[in-house]
N, C-alpha and C positions, 0 to 999 in steps of 0.2 A: 378418316384420312383425307378425303376430298375437301372437307371444310377447313382442315388445317392448312392444306396446300393453297386453297383459295385465299385464306387470311395472310399467309406468308408471301405468296408470289403474285397474287392478283389474278383476275378472271381470264386474262388473255395469255398467260404464260404457257409455253408448250407442255410443261410437266402437268399442269392443271388439265390441259386438254387430253393428255394421255390418261390421266386418272379418270376423267369423265368417260372416255371410251371404255375403260375397264369396268366402270360402274354400269355403263350401258350394256356391256356384254353380260354382266351378272343379272341385270334386270330382264334382259331378253331370255336368259336361261330360266328365269322364274315365271316366264309367260307374260311379263309386263311389256308387251311389244310396243305399244304406242309411246310409252314413257322412254323405253330404250331407244327407239328411233329418234325421238326428239333430242335426247341427250347425245346420241351418236352424231347427229347432224350439227348440234351445238359444238361438239368437240372438233368436228371437221372445219366448221366455220372459224373457230378460234385459231386452229392451226394455220389455215389459209391466211388469216390476218397477221399472225405473229411470225411465221417462218416462210410463207409463200408456197406456191404450188409444187415446186421441185424439192421436196424434203421427204426423207424416208418415212417420217411419221404420218405424212399425208397418205402415202401409199398404204401403210398399215391400217390406218383408220378407214380408208375406202374398202379395204378387204373386210374389215369388221362389218361395215354397213352392207356390203354385198352378201355376207353370210346371213345377215338378218333377212335380206330380200329373198335369198334362196329358201330359207325356212318358211317364209310367207308365200312362196310360190310365185314370186315376182321375178321371173327369169330375165325378162328384158331389162328391168331396172338393175339387177345384179350384173348383167352383161355390161351395161354402161359404166357401172362403178368399177368393175374389174378391168375393163379396157383403160379406164382413166388411171387406175392404180398401176397397171402395166406400163403405161406411158411415163408415169412418174418414176417408177423403178428403172426403166431403161435410161432415162435422163440422168438419174443419180448414180446408178451402178454400171451402166453400159449394157449393150445389147446381148452380151454373151455371159452375163453374170449368173451365178447360181442363185442369187437373190430373187430372180424372176420365177423360179420353179414353182413355188407355192401358188402364185397368182395364175400361172399357166395351167396348173393342174385344176385349180378352181374354175378357170374359164372352160376347161374341157367338160366339166360336169354341167356347167350352165349351157354350153353348146349342145350337150346331149339332151338336156331338159327342153331346149328350144328347137330340137330336131334340126340343128345346123351342122350337118355331117362334115362339110368341107372346112368349116371353122374348127371343128373338133380335131380333124386330122392335122390342120395347119398348126394349131396350138400344141398338139401332141408331138409333132415332128420338131418343133422349136424346143420343146422341153427335153426331148431325147438328145438333141444336139448340144444342149447346155449341160445336161446331167453329169457328164464325165468331169467337168471342171468344178462342180459344186462340192463344197466342204460338207462332210457328214452325210453325203448321199451314197447309198449302197447299191451294189449290183442288184440286190433283191428289189429295191425301190424302182430301179430302171425296168426290171422285168414286170413289176406290177403296173407301171405306166404303159408298157407295151401291151399288157393284158387288157387294160382299159380301152386301148385303141382297137384291139381285136374284138372285144365285146361290142364296140360301136360298129365295127364292120359287120358283125353278125346281125346286130339290131337293124342296120340299114341295108341288109340284103346282099352282103358280099361274103357268103358263107365259105367259099373255097379259100379266099384270101385269109379269112379269120382262122380257118382250120390250120393252114400252113403256119401262120403266125403263132398259134397256140402250141404247135409241135416244137417250133424253135424256142419259144419261151420256156417250155417244159425242160428242154435240154440244158438251158442256161440257168433257170431258176432253182432246180433241184440242188446242184452243187452249191449255189449261193446260200440256199436255205440250210443245207447241212453245215456249212461253215459257220453260219450264225448260231445254229443249235449247239455246236460244240464250244463256241466261245462263250456262250451264256449258260452253259451247264454247270450247276453247282450241286455237289453231292452232300447229303447230310453227314455230319460227323458223329 
């Protein structure tokens, strides 16, 4: 697929860059990390040259590269990539768009890895503020996000706040979970 796109569109076309990012993701999944990183960076460089910094594809590619960094334990590198992806998404979609959620949630995980509690809380609060406007975002996902923040509070020594938060989450998550269970229930015929 990649070779056909290269032949038809040329090396610097955005679709070729996206195909390269997809191949990089597959290579990384196979454990071929150095090859995946090189191809992922090549994809990003091609996108920057062809569409510029403020394009959704750049944000998505930065997210892919950040995932590679997380797997490799390079939390500071992942943080830089995700902050850059977040800036691109804010520029493209606006500061309150649901498109920011995945990057904010990824940043929360990196903040936890880096033991940057204040950043984790800040990113979590921003995600919670945006969540109600997001398409395809459920109440259950909101409660899961709150649970991640409560876990971080517990991990960083705020046990009482974490306990109160977990009790509130439980009261809201159980009805949401029941609603999901009933809507996805299929009975054998």
